[in-house]
Structures are given as structure tokens and as C-alpha cells.
DSSP file (Angstrom, degrees, kcal/mol; ACC not computed):
  #  RESIDUE AA STRUCTURE BP1 BP2  ACC     N-H-->O    O-->H-N    N-H-->O    O-->H-N    TCO  KAPPA ALPHA  PHI   PSI    X-CA   Y-CA   Z-CA
    1    1 A M              0   0    0      0, 0.0    16,-2.8     0, 0.0     2,-0.2   0.000 360.0 360.0 360.0 155.9  -11.1   14.0  -12.4
    2    2 A R  E     -Ab  16  71A   0     68,-2.4    70,-2.8    14,-0.2     2,-0.4  -0.615 360.0-166.8 -89.7 150.0  -10.9   13.0   -8.7
    3    3 A F  E     +Ab  15  72A   0     12,-2.4    12,-2.5    -2,-0.2     2,-0.3  -0.997   9.9 170.9-140.0 128.2   -8.2   10.7   -7.5
    4    4 A K  E     -Ab  14  73A   0     68,-2.4    70,-2.3    -2,-0.4     2,-0.4  -0.998  17.5-153.0-142.5 148.9   -8.0    8.8   -4.2
    5    5 A V  E     -Ab  13  74A   0      8,-2.7     7,-2.2    -2,-0.3     8,-1.1  -0.972  10.2-170.3-121.1 129.2   -5.8    6.1   -2.7
    6    6 A L  E     +Ab  11  75A   0     68,-3.3    70,-2.8    -2,-0.4     5,-0.2  -0.980  12.0 165.2-121.4 131.2   -7.0    3.8    0.1
    7    7 A T  E >   -A   10   0A   0      3,-2.6     3,-1.7    -2,-0.4    70,-0.2  -0.638  57.9 -79.8-126.1-172.6   -4.6    1.4    1.9
    8    8 A Q  T 3  S+     0   0    0     69,-0.7     3,-0.1    68,-0.4    69,-0.1   0.796 130.4  56.2 -60.7 -27.8   -4.9   -0.7    5.1
    9    9 A Q  T 3  S-     0   0    0      1,-0.3     2,-0.3     0, 0.0    -1,-0.3   0.498 118.6-109.7 -83.4  -3.7   -4.1    2.5    7.0
   10   10 A G  E <  S-A    7   0A   0     -3,-1.7    -3,-2.6     0, 0.0     2,-0.4  -0.763  72.8  -1.7 110.2-158.6   -7.1    4.3    5.4
   11   11 A K  E     +A    6   0A   0     -2,-0.3    -5,-0.2    -5,-0.2     3,-0.1  -0.573  58.5 172.1 -72.7 121.8   -7.1    7.2    2.9
   12   12 A T  E     +     0   0A   0     -7,-2.2     2,-0.3    -2,-0.4    -1,-0.2   0.647  62.4  12.9-105.6 -19.6   -3.6    8.1    2.1
   13   13 A Y  E     +A    5   0A   0     -8,-1.1    -8,-2.7     2,-0.0    -1,-0.3  -0.979  54.6 171.2-158.8 142.7   -4.0   10.5   -0.7
   14   14 A Q  E     +A    4   0A   0     -2,-0.3     2,-0.3   -10,-0.2   -10,-0.2  -0.948  21.3 129.3-154.5 134.0   -6.8   12.5   -2.4
   15   15 A D  E     -A    3   0A   0    -12,-2.5   -12,-2.4    -2,-0.3     2,-0.4  -0.970  53.8 -91.7-166.8 175.1   -6.6   15.2   -5.1
   16   16 A E  E     +A    2   0A   0     -2,-0.3     2,-0.3   -14,-0.2   -14,-0.2  -0.901  46.4 178.9-100.6 133.8   -7.8   16.5   -8.4
   17   17 A I        -     0   0    0    -16,-2.8    34,-0.2    -2,-0.4     3,-0.1  -0.885  35.2-137.5-132.8 164.1   -5.7   15.3  -11.4
   18   18 A E  S    S-     0   0    0     32,-3.2    15,-0.6     1,-0.4     2,-0.3   0.900  81.1 -27.3 -85.2 -48.7   -5.8   15.8  -15.2
   19   19 A Y  E     -DC  32  50A   0     31,-1.1    31,-2.5    13,-0.1    -1,-0.4  -0.973  54.8-140.2-159.4 169.4   -4.9   12.2  -16.1
   20   20 A V  E     -DC  31  49A   0     11,-2.0    11,-3.1    -2,-0.3     2,-0.5  -0.982   4.0-150.4-137.3 147.5   -3.2    9.1  -14.9
   21   21 A I  E     -DC  30  48A   0     27,-2.4    27,-2.8    -2,-0.3     2,-0.5  -0.987  16.4-154.9-117.7 122.3   -1.0    6.4  -16.4
   22   22 A V  E     -DC  29  47A   0      7,-3.1     7,-1.9    -2,-0.5     2,-0.6  -0.857   4.6-163.6-100.1 124.9   -1.2    3.0  -14.8
   23   23 A K  E     +DC  28  46A   0     23,-3.1    23,-1.4    -2,-0.5     5,-0.2  -0.940  26.0 148.6-110.0 114.4    1.8    0.7  -15.2
   24   24 A N  E >   -D   27   0A   0      3,-2.7     3,-1.4    -2,-0.6    18,-0.1  -0.612  64.8 -72.7-129.1-167.2    1.1   -3.0  -14.4
   25   25 A Q  T 3  S+     0   0    0     16,-0.3     3,-0.1     1,-0.3    17,-0.1   0.661 128.8  52.2 -65.9 -16.2    2.3   -6.4  -15.5
   26   26 A E  T 3  S-     0   0    0      1,-0.3     2,-0.3     0, 0.0    -1,-0.3   0.499 119.0 -96.2 -98.7  -5.7    0.4   -6.0  -18.8
   27   27 A G  E <   -D   24   0A   0     -3,-1.4    -3,-2.7     2,-0.0     2,-0.4  -0.935  58.2 -35.9 129.4-153.3    1.9   -2.6  -19.8
   28   28 A E  E     -D   23   0A   0     -2,-0.3     2,-0.4    -5,-0.2    -5,-0.2  -0.880  43.4-174.4-115.7 145.8    0.8    1.0  -19.5
   29   29 A L  E     -D   22   0A   0     -7,-1.9    -7,-3.1    -2,-0.4     2,-0.4  -0.986  13.9-146.8-140.1 126.6   -2.7    2.4  -19.8
   30   30 A A  E     -D   21   0A   0     -2,-0.4     2,-0.5    -9,-0.2    -9,-0.2  -0.763   9.9-162.7 -92.8 138.0   -3.6    6.1  -19.7
   31   31 A I  E     -D   20   0A   0    -11,-3.1   -11,-2.0    -2,-0.4     2,-0.2  -0.982  12.1-179.0-122.7 120.2   -6.9    7.2  -18.2
   32   32 A L  E >   -D   19   0A   0     -2,-0.5     3,-1.5   -13,-0.2   -13,-0.1  -0.606  42.8 -65.3-109.4 171.3   -8.3   10.6  -19.0
   33   33 A K  T 3  S+     0   0    0    -15,-0.6    -1,-0.2     1,-0.3   -15,-0.0  -0.278 122.1  18.3 -55.6 141.5  -11.4   12.5  -18.0
   34   34 A D  T 3  S+     0   0    0      1,-0.2    -1,-0.3    -3,-0.1    35,-0.0   0.671  87.1 158.1  66.5  20.9  -14.6   10.8  -19.2
   35   35 A H    <   -     0   0    0     -3,-1.5    35,-0.3     1,-0.1    34,-0.2  -0.335  52.0 -92.8 -64.8 155.4  -12.8    7.5  -19.9
   36   36 A I        -     0   0    0      1,-0.1    -1,-0.1    32,-0.1    31,-0.1  -0.368  55.8 -83.6 -65.9 152.7  -15.1    4.4  -19.9
   37   37 A P        +     0   0    0      0, 0.0     2,-0.3     0, 0.0    31,-0.2  -0.323  62.3 170.0 -58.1 138.8  -15.5    2.6  -16.6
   38   38 A I  E     - E   0  67A   0     29,-1.9    29,-2.8    -3,-0.1     2,-0.4  -0.995  28.2-154.0-152.6 150.1  -12.6    0.2  -16.1
   39   39 A I  E     - E   0  66A   0     -2,-0.3     2,-0.3    27,-0.2    27,-0.2  -0.999  18.2-174.7-127.6 130.4  -11.0   -2.0  -13.4
   40   40 A L  E     - E   0  65A   0     25,-2.9    25,-2.9    -2,-0.4     2,-0.5  -0.923  17.1-141.8-124.6 149.4   -7.3   -2.9  -13.4
   41   41 A H  E     - E   0  64A   0     -2,-0.3     2,-0.5    23,-0.2   -16,-0.3  -0.944  14.7-171.1-110.2 130.9   -5.3   -5.2  -11.2
   42   42 A V  E     + E   0  63A   0     21,-3.0    21,-3.5    -2,-0.5     3,-0.2  -0.950  10.2 178.8-124.5 109.8   -1.7   -4.1  -10.4
   43   43 A L  E    S-     0   0A   0     -2,-0.5    19,-3.8     1,-0.3     2,-0.4   0.993  82.6 -11.7 -69.3 -65.1    0.5   -6.7   -8.6
   44   44 A D  E    S+ E   0  61A   0     17,-0.2    -1,-0.3    18,-0.1     2,-0.3  -0.954 103.8  96.4-137.1 115.0    3.6   -4.6   -8.4
   45   45 A G  E     - E   0  60A   0     15,-1.7    15,-2.4    -2,-0.4     2,-0.3  -0.852  54.3-105.9-169.0-157.6    3.6   -1.4  -10.4
   46   46 A Y  E     -CE  23  59A   0    -23,-1.4   -23,-3.1    -2,-0.3     2,-0.4  -0.972   9.0-135.3-151.1 164.4    3.1    2.3  -10.2
   47   47 A L  E     -CE  22  58A   0     11,-2.2    11,-2.5    -2,-0.3     2,-0.6  -0.984  12.5-158.3-121.6 136.2    0.7    5.1  -11.3
   48   48 A R  E     -CE  21  57A   0    -27,-2.8   -27,-2.4    -2,-0.4     2,-0.4  -0.958  16.4-173.2-113.5 113.5    2.0    8.3  -12.7
   49   49 A F  E     -CE  20  56A   0      7,-2.6     7,-2.2    -2,-0.6     2,-0.4  -0.875  10.3-149.6-114.7 145.9   -0.6   11.1  -12.3
   50   50 A V  E     +CE  19  55A   0    -31,-2.5   -32,-3.2    -2,-0.4   -31,-1.1  -0.920  18.3 169.2-118.1 131.9   -0.4   14.6  -13.8
   51   51 A Q  E >  S- E   0  54A   0      3,-2.2     3,-1.9    -2,-0.4   -34,-0.1  -0.963  76.9 -13.9-141.6 120.8   -1.8   17.8  -12.3
   52   52 A D  T 3  S-     0   0    0     -2,-0.4     3,-0.1     1,-0.3    -1,-0.1   0.895 127.2 -56.0  52.2  45.2   -0.9   21.2  -13.7
   53   53 A K  T 3  S+     0   0    0      1,-0.2     2,-0.5     0, 0.0    -1,-0.3   0.551 112.9 122.4  65.3  10.7    2.0   19.7  -15.7
   54   54 A N  E <   -E   51   0A   0     -3,-1.9    -3,-2.2     2,-0.0     2,-0.4  -0.899  52.7-147.2-102.8 128.6    3.5   18.3  -12.5
   55   55 A E  E     -E   50   0A   0     -2,-0.5     2,-0.3    -5,-0.2    -5,-0.2  -0.766  16.3-178.5 -95.9 139.7    4.0   14.5  -12.4
   56   56 A T  E     -E   49   0A   0     -7,-2.2    -7,-2.6    -2,-0.4     2,-0.4  -0.986  14.4-143.4-133.4 144.9    3.7   12.5   -9.2
   57   57 A F  E     -EF  48  82A   0     25,-3.1    25,-2.4    -2,-0.3     2,-0.5  -0.858   8.8-165.6-114.7 144.6    4.3    8.8   -8.8
   58   58 A L  E     -EF  47  81A   0    -11,-2.5   -11,-2.2    -2,-0.4     2,-0.4  -0.961   9.8-156.7-128.0 111.3    2.5    6.3   -6.6
   59   59 A V  E     -EF  46  80A   0     21,-2.6    21,-2.2    -2,-0.5     2,-0.3  -0.766  21.7-175.0 -88.4 130.6    4.2    2.9   -6.2
   60   60 A V  E     -EF  45  79A   0    -15,-2.4   -15,-1.7    -2,-0.4     2,-0.4  -0.882  22.0-156.5-129.3 157.0    1.7    0.2   -5.3
   61   61 A E  E    S-EF  44  78A   0     17,-2.1    16,-1.4    -2,-0.3    17,-1.4  -1.000  80.1  -4.6-131.1 131.4    1.7   -3.5   -4.3
   62   62 A Q  E    S+     0   0A   0    -19,-3.8    15,-1.3    -2,-0.4     2,-0.3   0.973  92.2 164.8  52.2  68.1   -1.4   -5.7   -4.7
   63   63 A A  E     -EF  42  76A   0    -21,-3.5   -21,-3.0    13,-0.2     2,-0.4  -0.833  36.5-153.1-119.9 153.6   -3.7   -2.9   -6.0
   64   64 A V  E     -EF  41  75A   0     11,-2.5    11,-2.8    -2,-0.3     2,-0.5  -0.996  14.6-159.2-119.9 128.3   -7.0   -2.6   -7.7
   65   65 A V  E     -EF  40  74A   0    -25,-2.9   -25,-2.9    -2,-0.4     2,-0.4  -0.940  10.7-175.6-111.1 124.5   -7.6    0.5   -9.8
   66   66 A E  E     -EF  39  73A   0      7,-2.9     7,-3.0    -2,-0.5     2,-0.5  -0.972   7.8-171.1-122.9 133.7  -11.2    1.5  -10.6
   67   67 A F  E     +EF  38  72A   0    -29,-2.8   -29,-1.9    -2,-0.4     2,-0.3  -0.987  23.1 142.5-124.4 124.1  -12.3    4.3  -12.7
   68   68 A K  E >   + F   0  71A   0      3,-1.9     3,-1.3    -2,-0.5   -32,-0.1  -0.942  67.0   1.5-159.5 135.3  -16.0    5.3  -12.9
   69   69 A D  T 3  S-     0   0    0     -2,-0.3     3,-0.1     1,-0.3   -33,-0.1   0.872 128.1 -57.7  53.3  43.0  -17.8    8.6  -13.1
   70   70 A N  T 3  S+     0   0    0    -35,-0.3   -68,-2.4     1,-0.2     2,-0.5   0.770 112.2 120.3  58.3  29.7  -14.5   10.6  -13.3
   71   71 A L  E <   -bF   2  68A   0     -3,-1.3    -3,-1.9   -70,-0.2     2,-0.6  -0.983  47.4-162.0-122.4 118.3  -13.4    9.1   -9.9
   72   72 A L  E     -bF   3  67A   0    -70,-2.8   -68,-2.4    -2,-0.5     2,-0.5  -0.897  12.1-172.9-100.5 117.2  -10.2    7.1   -9.9
   73   73 A T  E     -bF   4  66A   0     -7,-3.0    -7,-2.9    -2,-0.6     2,-0.5  -0.943   9.0-164.3-115.1 130.0  -10.0    4.9   -6.8
   74   74 A V  E     -bF   5  65A   0    -70,-2.3   -68,-3.3    -2,-0.5     2,-0.6  -0.964   1.7-170.1-114.0 118.2   -6.9    2.9   -5.9
   75   75 A L  E     +bF   6  64A   0    -11,-2.8   -11,-2.5    -2,-0.5     2,-0.4  -0.941  22.5 172.7-105.9 112.4   -7.3    0.1   -3.3
   76   76 A A  E     - F   0  63A   0    -70,-2.8   -68,-0.4    -2,-0.6   -13,-0.2  -0.933  44.5-144.2-129.4 144.6   -3.8   -1.0   -2.4
   77   77 A L  E    S+     0   0A   0    -16,-1.4   -69,-0.7   -15,-1.3     2,-0.3   0.934  98.8   2.4 -63.7 -47.1   -2.2   -3.4    0.1
   78   78 A E  E    S+ F   0  61A   0    -17,-1.4   -17,-2.1   -71,-0.1     2,-0.3  -0.990  73.0 172.0-139.8 146.6    0.8   -0.9    0.2
   79   79 A A  E     - F   0  60A   0     -2,-0.3     2,-0.3   -19,-0.2   -19,-0.2  -0.977   8.3-175.5-155.8 142.2    1.4    2.4   -1.5
   80   80 A Q  E     - F   0  59A   0    -21,-2.2   -21,-2.6    -2,-0.3     2,-0.3  -0.997  14.7-145.3-140.1 143.2    3.9    5.2   -1.3
   81   81 A I  E     + F   0  58A   0     -2,-0.3     2,-0.3   -23,-0.2   -23,-0.2  -0.770  21.8 164.0-109.9 151.0    4.0    8.5   -3.2
   82   82 A G  E     - F   0  57A   0    -25,-2.4   -25,-3.1    -2,-0.3     6,-0.1  -0.987  46.7-117.7-160.1 159.4    6.9   10.5   -4.5
   83   83 A Q  S    S+     0   0    0     -2,-0.3     2,-0.3   -27,-0.2   -28,-0.1   0.759 105.0  28.1 -72.8 -24.8    7.8   13.3   -6.9
   84   84 A T  S  > S-     0   0    0    -27,-0.1     4,-2.2     1,-0.1     5,-0.2  -0.888  86.6-114.1-128.0 163.7    9.9   10.9   -9.0
   85   85 A L  H  > S+     0   0    0     -2,-0.3     4,-2.6     1,-0.2     5,-0.2   0.894 117.5  52.9 -63.2 -38.8    9.6    7.2   -9.6
   86   86 A E  H  > S+     0   0    0      2,-0.2     4,-2.5     1,-0.2    -1,-0.2   0.913 109.9  47.0 -63.9 -43.3   12.9    6.7   -7.8
   87   87 A K  H  > S+     0   0    0      2,-0.2     4,-2.5     1,-0.2    -1,-0.2   0.888 112.9  49.5 -66.5 -38.4   11.8    8.6   -4.7
   88   88 A A  H  X S+     0   0    0     -4,-2.2     4,-2.3     2,-0.2    -2,-0.2   0.920 112.8  47.0 -66.2 -42.9    8.5    6.8   -4.6
   89   89 A R  H  X S+     0   0    0     -4,-2.6     4,-2.9     2,-0.2    -2,-0.2   0.900 112.1  50.9 -64.5 -40.2   10.3    3.4   -4.9
   90   90 A E  H  X S+     0   0    0     -4,-2.5     4,-2.5     2,-0.2    -2,-0.2   0.927 111.7  46.5 -63.3 -44.9   12.8    4.4   -2.2
   91   91 A A  H  X S+     0   0    0     -4,-2.5     4,-2.3     2,-0.2    -1,-0.2   0.891 113.3  50.5 -63.0 -39.2   10.0    5.4    0.2
   92   92 A F  H  X S+     0   0    0     -4,-2.3     4,-2.3     2,-0.2    -2,-0.2   0.933 111.4  46.9 -64.3 -47.0    8.2    2.2   -0.6
   93   93 A D  H  X S+     0   0    0     -4,-2.9     4,-2.3     1,-0.2    -2,-0.2   0.900 112.4  50.3 -62.8 -41.3   11.3    0.1    0.0
   94   94 A N  H  X S+     0   0    0     -4,-2.5     4,-2.4     2,-0.2    -1,-0.2   0.905 110.0  50.3 -63.3 -41.5   12.0    1.9    3.3
   95   95 A M  H  X S+     0   0    0     -4,-2.3     4,-2.3     1,-0.2    -2,-0.2   0.910 110.4  49.8 -62.9 -42.0    8.4    1.4    4.5
   96   96 A K  H  X S+     0   0    0     -4,-2.3     4,-2.2     2,-0.2    -2,-0.2   0.902 110.7  49.9 -64.2 -40.6    8.6   -2.3    3.7
   97   97 A K  H  X S+     0   0    0     -4,-2.3     4,-2.5     2,-0.2    -2,-0.2   0.917 110.5  50.0 -63.2 -43.6   11.9   -2.6    5.6
   98   98 A E  H  X S+     0   0    0     -4,-2.4     4,-2.3     1,-0.2    -2,-0.2   0.908 111.3  48.5 -61.8 -42.2   10.4   -0.8    8.6
   99   99 A K  H  X S+     0   0    0     -4,-2.3     4,-2.4     2,-0.2    -1,-0.2   0.889 110.6  51.2 -65.7 -38.5    7.3   -3.1    8.6
  100  100 A L  H  X S+     0   0    0     -4,-2.2     4,-2.4     2,-0.2    -2,-0.2   0.922 110.9  48.0 -64.1 -44.2    9.6   -6.2    8.4
  101  101 A E  H  X S+     0   0    0     -4,-2.5     4,-2.3     2,-0.2    -2,-0.2   0.905 112.1  49.6 -62.5 -42.0   11.7   -5.0   11.4
  102  102 A L  H  X S+     0   0    0     -4,-2.3     4,-2.6     2,-0.2    -2,-0.2   0.903 110.5  50.2 -63.7 -41.6    8.5   -4.3   13.4
  103  103 A T  H  X S+     0   0    0     -4,-2.4     4,-2.4     2,-0.2    -2,-0.2   0.911 110.1  50.1 -63.7 -42.6    7.1   -7.7   12.5
  104  104 A K  H  X S+     0   0    0     -4,-2.4     4,-2.2     2,-0.2    -2,-0.2   0.922 111.6  48.7 -60.5 -44.1   10.4   -9.4   13.6
  105  105 A K  H  X S+     0   0    0     -4,-2.3     4,-2.5     1,-0.2    -2,-0.2   0.915 111.2  49.5 -63.4 -43.2   10.3   -7.4   16.9
  106  106 A E  H  X S+     0   0    0     -4,-2.6     4,-2.5     1,-0.2    -1,-0.2   0.896 110.1  51.3 -63.5 -39.7    6.7   -8.4   17.5
  107  107 A N  H  X S+     0   0    0     -4,-2.4     4,-2.1     2,-0.2    -1,-0.2   0.900 110.7  48.1 -63.9 -40.5    7.5  -12.1   16.9
  108  108 A I  H  X S+     0   0    0     -4,-2.2     4,-2.4     2,-0.2    -2,-0.2   0.920 111.5  50.6 -65.0 -43.2   10.4  -12.0   19.3
  109  109 A D  H  X S+     0   0    0     -4,-2.5     4,-2.4     1,-0.2    -2,-0.2   0.906 110.5  49.1 -61.2 -42.8    8.1  -10.3   21.9
  110  110 A F  H  X S+     0   0    0     -4,-2.5     4,-2.4     2,-0.2    -1,-0.2   0.900 110.8  50.3 -64.6 -40.6    5.4  -12.9   21.5
  111  111 A S  H  X S+     0   0    0     -4,-2.1     4,-2.2     2,-0.2    -2,-0.2   0.911 111.2  48.9 -63.2 -42.2    8.0  -15.7   21.8
  112  112 A K  H  X S+     0   0    0     -4,-2.4     4,-2.4     1,-0.2    -2,-0.2   0.920 112.3  47.8 -63.9 -44.5    9.3  -14.2   25.0
  113  113 A Q  H  X S+     0   0    0     -4,-2.4     4,-2.3     1,-0.2    -2,-0.2   0.884 111.1  51.1 -64.7 -38.7    5.8  -13.8   26.5
  114  114 A E  H  X S+     0   0    0     -4,-2.4     4,-2.2     2,-0.2    -1,-0.2   0.913 110.7  48.6 -64.6 -42.2    4.9  -17.4   25.6
  115  115 A R  H  X S+     0   0    0     -4,-2.2     4,-2.2     2,-0.2    -2,-0.2   0.914 111.8  49.0 -63.9 -43.5    8.1  -18.7   27.3
  116  116 A E  H  X S+     0   0    0     -4,-2.4     4,-2.4     1,-0.2    -2,-0.2   0.889 109.7  52.4 -63.6 -39.4    7.4  -16.6   30.4
  117  117 A L  H  X S+     0   0    0     -4,-2.3     4,-2.2     2,-0.2    -2,-0.2   0.924 109.6  48.4 -62.3 -45.1    3.8  -17.9   30.5
  118  118 A K  H  X S+     0   0    0     -4,-2.2     4,-2.2     1,-0.2    -2,-0.2   0.905 111.6  50.2 -62.1 -41.6    5.0  -21.5   30.4
  119  119 A E  H  X S+     0   0    0     -4,-2.2     4,-2.5     1,-0.2    -2,-0.2   0.911 110.7  49.0 -63.5 -42.2    7.5  -20.9   33.1
  120  120 A N  H  X S+     0   0    0     -4,-2.4     4,-2.2     2,-0.2    -1,-0.2   0.870 109.8  51.6 -66.5 -36.7    4.9  -19.3   35.3
  121  121 A I  H  X>S+     0   0    0     -4,-2.2     5,-1.6     2,-0.2     4,-0.7   0.919 112.0  46.7 -64.2 -43.0    2.5  -22.2   34.8
  122  122 A M  H ><5S+     0   0    0     -4,-2.2     3,-0.5     1,-0.2    -2,-0.2   0.910 112.7  49.6 -65.6 -42.0    5.3  -24.6   35.8
  123  123 A K  H 3<5S+     0   0    0     -4,-2.5    -2,-0.2     1,-0.2    -1,-0.2   0.886 112.8  45.9 -64.7 -39.7    6.2  -22.6   38.9
  124  124 A S  H 3<5S-     0   0    0     -4,-2.2    -1,-0.2    -5,-0.2    -2,-0.2   0.578 101.9-135.2 -80.7  -8.2    2.6  -22.3   40.1
  125  125 A K  T X<5 -     0   0    0     -4,-0.7     3,-1.6    -3,-0.5    -3,-0.2   0.866  34.9-174.2  54.7  39.2    2.1  -26.1   39.4
  126  126 A A  T 3 < +     0   0    0     -5,-1.6    -1,-0.2     1,-0.2     3,-0.1  -0.382  63.1  25.3 -64.6 139.4   -1.2  -25.2   37.8
  127  127 A G  T 3  S+     0   0    0      1,-0.3     2,-0.4    -3,-0.1    -1,-0.2   0.397  93.8 117.8  88.1  -2.9   -3.3  -28.3   36.8
  128  128 A Q    <         0   0    0     -3,-1.6    -1,-0.3     1,-0.1     0, 0.0  -0.815 360.0 360.0-100.0 139.2   -1.7  -30.5   39.4
  129  129 A L              0   0    0     -2,-0.4    -1,-0.1    -3,-0.1    -3,-0.0   0.398 360.0 360.0-100.4 360.0   -3.8  -32.1   42.1
């Protein structure tokens, strides 16, 4: 069956797999070739997919998993892949930390620009007759 992962950054992974096990808040569910169409919601969980007896893990946040016509599509807010669950979780946590740091930096930059804009408006005496 075909397997693809889509996040905010676009397509992050695509491959052929034998089967997948989805772990969400309700438990685990295995999806094999020719499974009935299904849609699952995963708040915080992972997918374990098997290809040629090799397991790979995909840690996801806020994901929808759809299986139809032997195509498994994962639409996720965030996703990271790893050869083990621990490596995938570590990569996921590192990505979240990097995004948090970037957001903090952007917020500081916006505050600085807003302050400079206000100072320039005051210096130019804009709006005064």
C-alpha cells in the first residue's frame, strides 16, 4: 500500500509499506492492504509502519489518518520520523523546541520594530498641525 505524510511544510514522507499500526488516544489499530476505508484522529500519538520487516516510527501531533483505495494519508500539524520510537520522539521534541525559540525571537523582533516605529512617529511629530 502507498503511504504519504503531509504537514504544514508540505509532503514530508512518501513510500510503499506493508502495513501500519496507528497509536492514538483510543488505543492501537493495524491497517493492512485492502482494509476498509477509515478515518482516524490522532491528538498526540505515533504510527509504526513496516516495510520489508523494517519498522519506522512517525510521531505526530494533531493528525488525521485516512485510508482509502490502499492509500494511507496522514495530515498532521507536526510530524517527525525515526528508526525507533525514541529517536522519532527526540526529533519531534527538538523540532518543537526550535520552533518555540524561533517564535520567541520573532516576537522580540516585532516588539522592537513596533517600539522603533512609535519613536519615529513621535520624532517626526506626525499628525500634529
